[in-house]
All heavy atoms as an XYZ file, in Angstrom:
755
protein
N      92.954    157.309    105.215
C      93.368    156.176    106.029
C      94.567    156.565    106.880
O      95.421    157.312    106.450
C      93.751    154.998    105.156
C      92.595    154.280    104.522
S      93.191    152.708    103.878
C      91.887    151.701    104.445
N      94.617    155.983    108.044
C      95.699    156.317    108.950
C      96.843    155.306    108.910
O      97.761    155.389    109.700
C      95.159    156.476    110.380
C      94.531    155.192    110.904
O      94.634    154.146    110.281
N      93.875    155.292    112.040
N      96.779    154.332    107.987
C      97.863    153.369    107.879
C      97.704    152.169    108.794
O      98.469    151.238    108.726
N      96.719    152.210    109.669
C      96.471    151.083    110.559
C      95.238    150.345    110.062
O      94.184    150.948    109.868
C      96.242    151.559    111.993
C      97.466    152.137    112.620
N      97.912    153.405    112.349
C      98.357    151.595    113.489
C      99.007    153.639    113.040
N      99.312    152.555    113.732
N      95.399    149.075    109.861
C      94.272    148.245    109.438
C      93.754    147.480    110.634
O      94.507    146.770    111.288
C      94.687    147.267    108.339
C      95.046    147.965    107.051
O      94.464    148.996    106.745
N      95.989    147.413    106.312
N      92.510    147.657    110.918
C      91.889    146.890    111.993
C      91.307    145.625    111.387
O      90.275    145.650    110.732
C      90.790    147.700    112.677
C      91.347    148.887    113.439
O      92.494    148.776    113.917
O      90.653    149.906    113.556
N      92.007    144.546    111.593
C      91.579    143.263    111.069
C      91.201    142.381    112.243
O      92.013    142.144    113.135
C      92.695    142.591    110.246
C      93.077    143.474    109.063
C      92.260    141.214    109.778
C      94.273    142.975    108.287
N      89.968    141.914    112.217
C      89.518    141.005    113.266
C      89.970    139.600    112.918
O      89.761    139.123    111.809
C      88.005    141.053    113.390
N      90.610    138.973    113.851
C      91.075    137.606    113.655
C      90.360    136.736    114.662
O      90.376    137.001    115.862
C      92.599    137.492    113.844
C      93.311    138.345    112.796
C      93.039    136.039    113.760
C      94.799    138.427    112.980
N      89.719    135.703    114.137
C      88.999    134.773    114.998
C      89.671    133.414    114.884
O      89.877    132.902    113.778
C      87.545    134.658    114.539
C      86.709    133.749    115.403
C      85.262    133.708    114.957
O      84.777    134.701    114.392
O      84.630    132.671    115.171
N      90.039    132.843    116.008
C      90.667    131.530    115.996
C      89.588    130.480    115.779
O      88.556    130.471    116.438
C      91.394    131.265    117.314
C      92.166    129.970    117.307
C      93.018    129.784    118.550
O      93.333    130.769    119.218
O      93.365    128.627    118.835
N      89.838    129.601    114.823
C      88.877    128.543    114.517
C      89.164    127.296    115.337
O      90.158    127.197    116.049
N      88.251    126.360    115.196
C      88.441    125.066    115.842
C      89.299    124.200    114.928
O      89.863    124.677    113.947
C      87.076    124.406    116.074
O      86.518    123.996    114.838
N      89.357    122.933    115.201
C      90.086    122.015    114.320
C      89.192    121.479    113.212
O      89.610    120.640    112.434
C      90.669    120.837    115.127
O      89.587    120.154    115.770
C      91.674    121.322    116.153
N      87.948    121.955    113.148
C      87.005    121.499    112.125
C      86.399    122.709    111.424
O      85.513    123.374    111.952
C      85.921    120.622    112.748
C      84.990    120.027    111.714
O      84.818    120.552    110.625
N      84.368    118.921    112.068
N      86.859    122.976    110.218
C      86.376    124.136    109.465
C      84.886    124.028    109.177
O      84.181    125.035    109.115
C      87.199    124.330    108.169
C      86.950    123.214    107.175
C      86.900    125.672    107.540
N      84.389    122.805    109.009
C      82.955    122.626    108.728
C      82.111    123.042    109.926
O      81.039    123.634    109.764
C      82.661    121.185    108.314
C      83.421    120.789    107.066
C      84.564    119.998    107.142
C      83.018    121.233    105.819
C      85.269    119.657    106.002
C      83.722    120.899    104.669
C      84.850    120.103    104.771
O      85.555    119.781    103.639
N      82.589    122.759    111.129
C      81.886    123.211    112.334
C      81.947    124.731    112.432
O      80.955    125.383    112.766
C      82.495    122.562    113.579
N      83.108    125.290    112.106
C      83.266    126.739    112.143
C      82.308    127.424    111.170
O      81.855    128.544    111.414
C      84.704    127.139    111.809
C      85.710    126.656    112.841
O      85.298    126.316    113.967
O      86.908    126.609    112.508
N      82.014    126.745    110.071
C      81.106    127.306    109.069
C      79.643    126.995    109.362
O      78.761    127.445    108.635
C      81.472    126.785    107.673
C      82.816    127.267    107.142
C      83.170    126.532    105.851
C      82.808    128.777    106.925
N      79.384    126.222    110.418
C      78.021    125.973    110.853
C      77.325    124.785    110.219
O      76.103    124.664    110.300
N      78.074    123.885    109.591
C      77.457    122.702    108.999
C      76.925    121.782    110.099
O      77.624    121.502    111.074
C      78.452    121.925    108.143
C      78.742    122.563    106.807
C      79.780    123.472    106.665
C      77.977    122.255    105.691
C      80.050    124.057    105.429
C      78.245    122.839    104.466
C      79.274    123.732    104.341
O      79.540    124.306    103.131
N      75.709    121.279    109.912
C      75.113    120.369    110.886
C      75.854    119.038    110.921
O      75.954    118.408    111.971
C      73.637    120.139    110.554
N      76.376    118.610    109.786
C      77.084    117.332    109.673
C      78.600    117.538    109.632
O      79.308    116.870    108.886
C      76.599    116.564    108.454
C      76.731    117.355    107.151
O      77.057    118.565    107.207
O      76.519    116.772    106.076
N      79.089    118.442    110.456
C      80.490    118.859    110.406
C      81.466    117.715    110.646
O      82.476    117.610    109.944
C      80.738    119.971    111.420
N      81.195    116.852    111.603
C      82.127    115.759    111.903
C      82.224    114.798    110.722
O      83.318    114.374    110.344
C      81.687    115.013    113.162
N      81.083    114.492    110.116
C      81.086    113.617    108.937
C      81.826    114.277    107.777
O      82.627    113.624    107.094
C      79.658    113.284    108.510
C      79.598    112.445    107.252
C      78.186    112.215    106.738
O      77.228    112.802    107.288
O      78.050    111.450    105.775
N      81.582    115.545    107.560
C      82.249    116.256    106.470
C      83.770    116.275    106.672
O      84.527    116.108    105.717
C      81.718    117.681    106.354
C      80.272    117.770    105.911
S      79.996    117.163    104.248
C      80.841    118.422    103.318
N      84.199    116.456    107.901
C      85.642    116.461    108.164
C      86.252    115.091    107.879
O      87.310    114.997    107.258
C      85.936    116.879    109.604
C      87.433    116.985    109.874
C      87.744    117.476    111.269
O      87.042    117.143    112.204
N      88.789    118.253    111.389
N      85.578    114.024    108.317
C      86.090    112.672    108.038
C      86.156    112.429    106.529
O      87.151    111.931    106.014
C      85.213    111.608    108.701
C      85.379    111.505    110.197
C      84.645    110.301    110.767
N      83.219    110.292    110.461
C      82.274    110.891    111.193
N      82.608    111.560    112.283
N      80.996    110.819    110.850
N      85.081    112.799    105.841
C      85.042    112.588    104.401
C      86.133    113.398    103.690
O      86.748    112.916    102.734
C      83.652    112.941    103.856
C      82.604    111.902    104.251
C      81.189    112.330    103.957
C      80.845    112.357    102.517
N      79.406    112.547    102.258
N      86.401    114.598    104.174
C      87.456    115.407    103.557
C      88.821    114.758    103.766
O      89.683    114.813    102.881
C      87.447    116.841    104.090
O      87.918    116.908    105.414
N      89.024    114.129    104.913
C      90.290    113.437    105.164
C      90.440    112.231    104.242
O      91.520    111.980    103.707
C      90.387    113.023    106.634
C      90.544    114.215    107.564
C      90.366    113.855    109.027
O      89.698    112.892    109.377
N      90.974    114.662    109.887
N      89.347    111.492    104.033
C      89.388    110.353    103.117
C      89.669    110.831    101.694
O      90.478    110.250    100.983
C      88.077    109.567    103.139
C      87.760    108.922    104.464
C      86.447    108.786    104.876
C      88.749    108.444    105.301
C      86.126    108.197    106.081
C      88.443    107.852    106.518
C      87.127    107.720    106.908
N      88.997    111.895    101.275
C      89.177    112.428     99.922
C      90.619    112.899     99.720
O      91.212    112.666     98.657
C      88.196    113.568     99.665
N      91.174    113.543    100.724
C      92.561    114.010    100.632
C      93.516    112.822    100.516
O      94.490    112.866     99.747
C      92.914    114.870    101.844
N      93.249    111.765    101.249
C      94.111    110.577    101.180
C      93.992    109.905     99.821
O      94.984    109.434     99.256
C      93.772    109.587    102.294
C      94.763    108.457    102.418
C      96.208    108.924    102.625
O      96.436    109.921    103.329
O      97.118    108.284    102.053
N      92.790    109.873     99.264
C      92.594    109.324     97.925
C      93.410    110.127     96.915
O      94.118    109.561     96.077
C      91.091    109.301     97.568
C      90.367    108.247     98.424
C      90.886    109.041     96.073
C      88.854    108.369     98.414
N      93.331    111.437     96.998
C      94.088    112.305     96.083
C      95.586    112.077     96.232
O      96.311    111.986     95.226
C      93.733    113.770     96.333
N      96.076    111.983     97.481
C      97.508    111.738     97.713
C      97.947    110.393     97.126
O      99.006    110.281     96.506
C      97.830    111.784     99.203
C      98.034    113.171     99.758
C      98.606    113.142    101.175
N      97.672    112.587    102.149
C      96.755    113.291    102.810
N      96.644    114.589    102.597
N      95.965    112.723    103.683
N      97.121    109.362     97.332
C      97.463    108.023     96.854
C      97.493    107.972     95.331
O      98.376    107.327     94.745
C      96.463    107.003     97.401
N      96.554    108.644     94.692
C      96.534    108.686     93.225
C      97.775    109.397     92.705
O      98.422    108.936     91.762
C      95.242    109.366     92.728
C      94.041    108.451     92.994
C      95.346    109.733     91.260
C      92.689    109.106     92.764
N      98.127    110.495     93.333
C      99.307    111.263     92.903
C     100.593    110.472     93.138
O     101.512    110.509     92.319
C      99.358    112.589     93.660
C     100.440    113.518     93.190
C     100.383    114.853     93.896
C     101.465    115.778     93.388
N     101.436    117.076     94.046
N     100.660    109.736     94.240
C     101.866    108.992     94.593
C     102.124    107.812     93.658
O     103.265    107.392     93.497
C     101.785    108.498     96.038
N     101.097    107.291     93.015
C     101.258    106.080     92.202
C     102.182    106.242     91.009
O     102.967    105.295     90.775
C      99.895    105.559     91.760
C      99.103    104.965     92.905
C      99.064    103.503     92.762
N      98.458    102.851     93.903
C      97.819    101.741     93.834
N      97.643    101.161     92.680
N      97.342    101.173     94.906
N     102.220    107.160     90.167
C     101.233    108.172     89.827
C     100.219    107.597     88.822
O     100.595    106.868     87.912
C     102.044    109.279     89.174
C     103.187    108.566     88.518
C     103.452    107.349     89.380
N      98.965    107.960     89.016
C      97.888    107.524     88.135
C      97.242    108.733     87.470
O      97.148    109.793     88.089
C      96.800    106.791     88.939
C      97.129    105.425     89.517
C      96.038    105.006     90.497
C      97.269    104.398     88.409
N      96.792    108.549     86.259
C      95.935    109.562     85.666
C      94.553    109.390     86.285
O      94.267    108.367     86.926
C      95.818    109.371     84.140
O      95.189    108.106     83.887
C      97.178    109.440     83.463
N      93.678    110.354     86.083
C      92.315    110.193     86.586
C      91.628    109.022     85.903
O      90.869    108.297     86.546
C      91.521    111.480     86.418
C      91.933    112.540     87.407
C      91.015    113.740     87.396
O      90.133    113.874     86.554
N      91.224    114.639     88.336
N      91.906    108.810     84.617
C      91.328    107.654     83.923
C      91.853    106.351     84.518
O      91.094    105.399     84.717
C      91.642    107.706     82.420
C      90.804    108.733     81.676
O      89.656    108.993     82.099
O      91.303    109.269     80.663
N      93.146    106.302     84.791
C      93.730    105.115     85.403
C      93.177    104.859     86.792
O      92.889    103.719     87.163
N      93.022    105.926     87.566
C      92.459    105.798     88.913
C      91.013    105.331     88.836
O      90.589    104.472     89.623
C      92.548    107.127     89.646
N      90.269    105.864     87.874
C      88.871    105.473     87.716
C      88.762    103.980     87.414
O      87.917    103.284     87.994
C      88.217    106.304     86.617
N      89.624    103.485     86.530
C      89.608    102.063     86.189
C      89.940    101.209     87.409
O      89.283    100.196     87.675
C      90.586    101.789     85.044
N      90.964    101.615     88.153
C      91.361    100.879     89.355
C      90.260    100.886     90.414
O      89.992     99.886     91.057
C      92.648    101.487     89.939
C      93.128    100.906     91.270
C      93.611     99.471     91.083
C      94.241    101.763     91.840
N      89.628    102.026     90.578
C      88.626    102.193     91.636
C      87.238    101.722     91.229
O      86.357    101.570     92.084
C      88.571    103.662     92.061
C      89.867    104.223     92.648
C      89.748    105.720     92.868
C      90.245    103.502     93.931
N      87.021    101.543     89.935
C      85.713    101.095     89.478
C      84.647    102.179     89.511
O      83.474    101.900     89.732
N      85.079    103.428     89.297
C      84.152    104.555     89.264
C      84.449    105.401     88.030
O      85.466    105.198     87.368
C      84.230    105.430     90.543
C      85.634    106.014     90.730
C      83.809    104.629     91.770
C      85.754    106.987     91.908
N      83.559    106.319     87.712
C      83.765    107.205     86.567
C      84.901    108.188     86.838
O      85.117    108.611     87.973
C      82.504    108.035     86.285
C      81.328    107.184     85.841
O      81.554    106.082     85.338
O      80.187    107.641     86.007
N      85.585    108.584     85.760
C      86.650    109.571     85.868
C      86.124    110.866     86.454
O      86.808    111.526     87.238
C      87.280    109.810     84.485
C      88.354    110.882     84.462
C      87.804    112.297     84.278
O      86.790    112.500     83.615
N      88.462    113.263     84.899
N      84.901    111.243     86.103
C      84.340    112.491     86.624
C      84.177    112.426     88.145
O      84.360    113.432     88.833
C      83.008    112.816     85.951
O      82.049    111.809     86.213
N      83.866    111.246     88.670
C      83.738    111.104     90.126
C      85.109    111.195     90.797
O      85.252    111.792     91.858
C      83.046    109.799     90.492
C      82.718    109.708     91.980
C      81.838    108.534     92.297
C      80.431    109.029     92.408
N      79.506    108.019     92.942
N      86.138    110.627     90.148
C      87.510    110.764     90.663
C      87.861    112.243     90.735
O      88.377    112.731     91.745
C      88.531    110.009     89.780
C      89.962    110.341     90.203
C      88.291    108.514     89.832
N      87.558    112.962     89.673
C      87.858    114.397     89.619
C      87.151    115.149     90.743
O      87.770    115.958     91.441
C      87.438    114.961     88.258
O      87.656    116.352     88.216
N      85.876    114.878     90.924
C      85.119    115.584     91.979
C      85.682    115.275     93.365
O      85.874    116.175     94.177
C      83.632    115.228     91.888
C      82.927    115.894     90.724
C      81.409    115.776     90.815
N      80.933    114.408     90.976
C      80.690    113.566     89.969
N      80.910    113.928     88.719
N      80.246    112.351     90.213
N      85.933    114.003     93.631
C      86.434    113.605     94.956
C      87.785    114.249     95.234
O      88.017    114.783     96.320
C      86.504    112.070     95.078
C      85.082    111.482     95.134
C      87.304    111.656     96.318
C      85.042    109.969     94.991
N      88.684    114.212     94.251
C      90.029    114.753     94.489
C      90.030    116.277     94.574
O      91.007    116.856     95.041
C      91.028    114.274     93.417
O      90.561    114.656     92.116
C      91.214    112.763     93.481
N      88.943    116.918     94.146
C      88.816    118.372     94.305
C      88.005    118.722     95.549
O      87.679    119.886     95.769
C      88.154    118.988     93.064
C      89.090    119.022     91.873
C      88.493    119.719     90.658
N      87.454    118.886     90.060
C      86.180    119.268     89.869
N      85.781    120.464     90.209
N      85.312    118.448     89.317
N      87.691    117.708     96.371
C      86.983    117.970     97.623
C      85.483    118.081     97.480
O      84.809    118.544     98.397
N      84.952    117.660     96.363
C      83.505    117.688     96.148
C      82.964    116.277     96.366
O      82.812    115.506     95.422
C      83.181    118.194     94.743
C      83.651    119.607     94.511
C      83.466    120.048     93.073
O      83.147    119.274     92.199
N      83.688    121.335     92.832
N      82.704    115.951     97.621
C      82.331    114.584     97.967
C      80.935    114.464     98.549
O      80.549    113.405     99.027
C      83.353    113.989     98.946
C      83.751    114.950    100.024
C      82.932    115.201    101.095
C      84.955    115.625     99.936
C      83.298    116.102    102.077
C      85.337    116.526    100.914
C      84.502    116.765    101.995
N      80.153    115.535     98.492
C      78.755    115.411     98.918
C      78.083    114.407     98.003
O      78.297    114.391     96.805
C      78.043    116.750     98.851
C      78.378    117.631    100.017
C      77.172    118.524    100.347
N      77.462    119.408    101.440
C      77.122    119.146    102.704
N      76.502    118.046    102.997
N      77.409    120.008    103.647
N      77.273    113.548     98.573
C      76.623    112.516     97.779
C      77.430    111.228     97.691
O      76.962    110.243     97.137
N      78.652    111.251     98.223
C      79.478    110.045     98.291
C      79.532    109.642     99.762
O      79.906    110.446    100.613
C      80.910    110.294     97.747
C      81.734    109.013     97.798
C      80.868    110.861     96.338
N      79.152    108.423    100.053
C      79.102    107.980    101.449
C      80.505    107.779    102.019
O      81.476    107.565    101.277
C      78.316    106.677    101.563
O      79.054    105.607    100.983
N      80.572    107.824    103.339
C      81.842    107.518    104.005
C      82.277    106.103    103.670
O      83.467    105.850    103.452
C      81.710    107.664    105.528
C      81.694    109.083    106.013
C      81.661    109.157    107.525
O      82.711    108.878    108.142
O      80.604    109.484    108.084
N      81.310    105.183    103.622
C      81.634    103.789    103.311
C      82.270    103.680    101.925
O      83.242    102.939    101.745
C      80.378    102.927    103.397
N      81.745    104.410    100.948
C      82.305    104.372     99.594
C      83.714    104.954     99.583
O      84.620    104.411     98.951
C      81.407    105.146     98.625
C      81.877    105.087     97.187
C      81.858    103.656     96.666
C      82.229    103.582     95.196
N      82.228    102.193     94.710
N      83.924    106.064    100.301
C      85.258    106.654    100.370
C      86.250    105.695    101.030
O      87.391    105.560    100.580
C      85.216    107.994    101.103
C      84.488    109.116    100.351
C      84.301    110.319    101.257
C      85.221    109.504     99.081
N      85.811    105.000    102.075
C      86.670    104.002    102.727
C      87.010    102.875    101.761
O      88.148    102.393    101.720
C      85.984    103.435    103.970
C      86.007    104.317    105.198
C      85.070    103.765    106.269
C      87.417    104.436    105.736
N      86.030    102.460    100.970
C      86.259    101.420     99.969
C      87.317    101.865     98.959
O      88.208    101.097     98.594
C      84.945    101.110     99.254
C      85.041    100.104     98.130
C      83.739     99.992     97.356
O      82.658    100.024     97.972
O      83.815     99.886     96.118
N      87.239    103.112     98.520
C      88.201    103.639     97.561
C      89.594    103.712     98.162
O      90.590    103.386     97.499
C      87.754    105.008     97.050
C      86.403    105.046     96.318
C      86.057    106.471     95.917
C      86.382    104.105     95.136
N      89.686    104.134     99.414
C      90.981    104.175    100.107
C      91.588    102.773    100.153
O      92.779    102.590     99.866
C      90.823    104.763    101.534
C      92.090    104.559    102.348
C      90.456    106.232    101.484
N      90.764    101.782    100.465
C      91.249    100.394    100.535
C      91.708     99.901     99.166
O      92.717     99.197     99.062
C      90.156     99.490    101.097
N      91.001    100.270     98.099
C      91.394     99.862     96.749
C      92.734    100.470     96.338
O      93.393     99.963     95.442
C      90.318    100.242     95.738
C      89.102     99.340     95.789
C      88.095     99.710     94.721
C      86.923     98.746     94.715
N      85.953     99.070     93.646
N      93.122    101.536     97.002
C      94.417    102.173     96.744
C      95.496    101.640     97.677
O      96.556    102.237     97.842
C      94.285    103.693     96.869
C      93.468    104.336     95.751
C      93.020    105.739     96.136
C      94.268    104.364     94.455
N      95.214    100.489     98.309
C      96.161     99.800     99.205
C      96.552    100.633    100.413
O      97.715    100.647    100.826
C      97.419     99.356     98.437
C      97.105     98.326     97.358
O      96.182     97.509     97.572
O      97.775     98.345     96.315
N      95.597    101.332    100.975
C      95.814    102.092    102.200
C      94.918    101.513    103.302
O      93.809    101.072    103.029
C      95.473    103.570    101.998
C      96.535    104.322    101.276
N      96.866    104.096     99.959
C      97.366    105.297    101.695
C      97.833    104.901     99.599
N      98.165    105.638    100.631
N      95.428    101.530    104.513
C      94.653    101.092    105.668
C      94.009    102.287    106.331
O      94.550    103.398    106.310
C      95.556    100.402    106.711
C      96.001     99.021    106.273
O      95.261     98.370    105.516
O      97.088     98.598    106.694
N      92.883    102.033    106.938
C      92.212    103.044    107.752
C      92.079    102.459    109.146
O      91.595    101.343    109.315
C      90.816    103.392    107.188
C      90.087    104.350    108.119
C      90.930    103.974    105.795
N      92.534    103.203    110.125
C      92.411    102.772    111.509
C      91.384    103.651    112.197
O      91.492    104.882    112.181
C      93.755    102.867    112.223
C      94.775    101.920    111.671
C      96.093    102.027    112.406
C      97.034    100.982    111.883
N      98.132    101.470    111.130
N      90.398    103.012    112.778
C      89.368    103.744    113.506
C      89.617    103.527    114.989
O      89.717    102.394    115.453
C      87.967    103.261    113.106
C      87.747    103.517    111.618
C      86.894    103.947    113.958
C      86.483    102.937    111.052
N      89.743    104.609    115.711
C      90.013    104.544    117.139
C      88.774    105.032    117.881
O      88.257    106.119    117.607
C      91.235    105.421    117.515
C      91.491    105.369    119.007
C      92.456    104.967    116.727
N      88.307    104.219    118.794
C      87.138    104.588    119.579
C      87.580    104.834    121.009
O      88.333    104.036    121.576
C      86.067    103.456    119.531
C      84.878    103.819    120.390
C      85.645    103.183    118.102
N      87.132    105.914    121.574
C      87.486    106.253    122.945
C      86.655    107.401    123.443
O      85.823    107.952    122.701
N      86.865    107.779    124.678
C      86.088    108.889    125.219
C      86.447    110.203    124.536
O      87.570    110.375    124.058
C      86.488    108.907    126.706
C      87.794    108.209    126.758
C      87.812    107.229    125.622
N      85.493    111.082    124.492
C      85.700    112.401    123.908
C      86.542    113.224    124.877
O      86.238    113.292    126.072
C      84.352    113.120    123.665
C      84.564    114.532    123.164
C      83.505    112.310    122.682
N      87.643    113.805    124.399
C      88.462    114.637    125.298
C      87.675    115.868    125.738
O      86.977    116.494    124.939
C      89.663    115.031    124.459
C      89.353    114.665    123.053
C      88.165    113.762    123.053
N      87.755    116.175    126.974
C      87.060    117.348    127.537
C      88.053    118.445    127.845
O      89.134    118.185    128.354
C      86.313    116.981    128.832
C      85.335    115.854    128.686
C      84.088    116.342    127.992
N      83.130    115.244    127.897
C      82.262    115.112    126.946
N      82.179    115.996    125.997
N      81.446    114.098    126.933
N      87.690    119.650    127.502
C      88.566    120.784    127.790
C      88.303    121.313    129.172
O      87.262    121.404    129.663
C      88.349    121.908    126.773
C      88.875    121.503    125.404
O      89.753    120.660    125.326
N      88.352    122.093    124.363
């Protein structure tokens, strides 16, 4: 080796799911943001997973999966419901898509 490492660096977009080629990338990104907010809200309370499950009306195992980013099979509507049960607001802004 000559001491020089040739490392290719590729700049990603603002959506890792799109960068990875997921067909439902925009939905996955929204769901990941909801899941992250749920995890933050549970930690801020602070609640155990059992306590969060009781408050949210779901199984502890589902709380665990969601807070670890495993939210496939959980609808956006359900994630929004959970965010609301944690006394958080969600604001949806509709407007034109920014063009580069």
